[in-house]
C-alpha angles and dihedrals in degrees: 000000000000096000117184122254127203123219111215116194122188117191105202129176095253103024142019112220131191135184141183112223132181130215091267089062095251118148103227097182139349137195137188137196123190123235132200132214126225117221104185093167135015109285094014122121121182144161133188111245088215088064089056091053093048090049088052092052090049091051092049089049090055092049094046090078089068117089090225090066089079088059096056105135101164144016132217124192133207126179152168109283134228096032121137118224107185117206132189122217089274092052090253113149108246101192139006112284109264108223137220095260095049110119102186092108099064095120092045092053089053090047091056091057129194101283096112098034095110089054100042094041097236146056113257107268131180091244096057120089104247098062089051091060089050088053092051091049090054100038106025102032096161090053091046094052091052094055113119097165140005118214134185115240100261090046089063087061088052088051092053092044096047112009089240127127101218136141136173139228102270097053091038090055089057093059096066089235097096133092092227096197095048095036096225137108113282108223098196091061093044089053089049088062096043095259138115131214090254088070091059125087122249113270129229134165119269096252096043125102106259106172145331129251112263100160113114129226099033097111090240121132118245117269097034104160123229116211123223085249123178153232119301101259097048092042091050086052089055088049095054095039098254095143106122133074110274096030112124140181143172124227116207107183132112084321125019136223143174112219132191121189115227137182092226139033104280119169139145105211093180089065091042092251114154125222107196136168117264118234087250124069122264092016132104136177135219114217139190108198133200120196094215124040126139087000085076090063092049088050095052092045089058092042093055094043092239112160094236143341096265091056089052091048090051090052090049092052091047097049099031107028111204093232094061128070111258115245111263092234093059109122121268123224130206104209097210100119090139100027120263141267114187119072102350104043091205116136090182095056111113136201132244150160124253131191096030117166139180089263093057114126134194088255091057091051091047091053092047090053095051091044091047092053087048091053090049088054089050089055088050092047091054089050093049091050090052087063090060097254118145114230119189130153110353133211113226115220135170133057093307089062089076090074113083088190093057092045092054091045089053091050088052095047099041093038088225134119107258120198131187125212136218110249095011092137084073097043096116091048090048092047089049091051090050091054088049091058091048089055090062093045097258140100100050090142090056090065093066092043109091125185125282113269111249099188140343125222120198124195116268106224092199089067095053103087094052095043090048090053092048092047090055089053090046090054090047091059094061096080092055091047092054093051091059094073099036 
């Protein structure tokens, strides 16, 4: 039988991944191509959209060797959110794509103010898309005047695949230009950044058919349908089965986030909590976001000259066993290497160690970093709960989920059951492939199917007194950290 296959493509910041998946949810093949980030100035973060397309072509070339490639009937896309791809009237890219962790638009975010936050689901922040366009208007006026359309990153891949300028609700919600409750472009915020609705792509839902592949030389048959798709966090949620109100998960990748699915728009802009549209209709999610997550562990691994992260994790487990309370004089770490969103909304905030001594070891620094990220997630959890979202047991996804030590530490800090999943490193690709099947009217049963649980981690009550004391000290350091950039 010639059973259909879905191609799921996830455009991350550091890597583009792609999979072939069948209707039983089996991943038949996967490919990956690394990407690099340009930082021309302090606080800037950019990529060339052409590099994304070339990475996509390389990934498809890798997958073409598999017999299932000939059966691709649909494509789903996932991608890094909040990026700005600027197109002229001929679809030419006018400027490097400004990414989610770019902080050049701090003043412009403040200029936009909070007047529309209840409608757009978030306070204006430098990392979101709208302030970046205000920055361009003020600093690159010739580029700004030439803009005919603004796309999110994964929608640029759709443009190259199909020639169509289309986006969907979840990525649109991350721009700050969407009325998240009504799921339509919000003209007052567009006008505040010098734009009009006509410069925005057409919107569809994530599981709807959006376009068909027209690009030549890809090895795909004519008529392959491209789903509306979604941003990386909501599509990963689809991948792991977090699709109903009350479902929750934690992403621990380059950045980190705690996400709670809701059946209505439910944010708390004052605490920098986002309320965004899910990749599925009539669903939303409330999110507390950290700008640095597992990247903090990569950073401290390099800083200490440790060969790799696993070696450092092994040293941490040996010196500070997870089943024993950590000594109170162990260093503390503020995880703000790239500023912070929830709950501080301060892109200039910076990280640091406190309580270092001559006896401090790489293992102690490694522990402090993992604990500090955990405390940052606890701050985010409190903020998400303040929006009225219910957060119970949480799946843990992303590169940080590979560490059993970190998973147990998070369970202890958050006082929640944490569970890891088999295959979660491909959750965004899998979610994209599921949305692809929906776009051709198939795969409804796949939505309810999550991923098999790999391990469960329950809070260790014996750790709570020490962690509570350390969290209070962690919170007390924030005032000093803020004064350093005033």
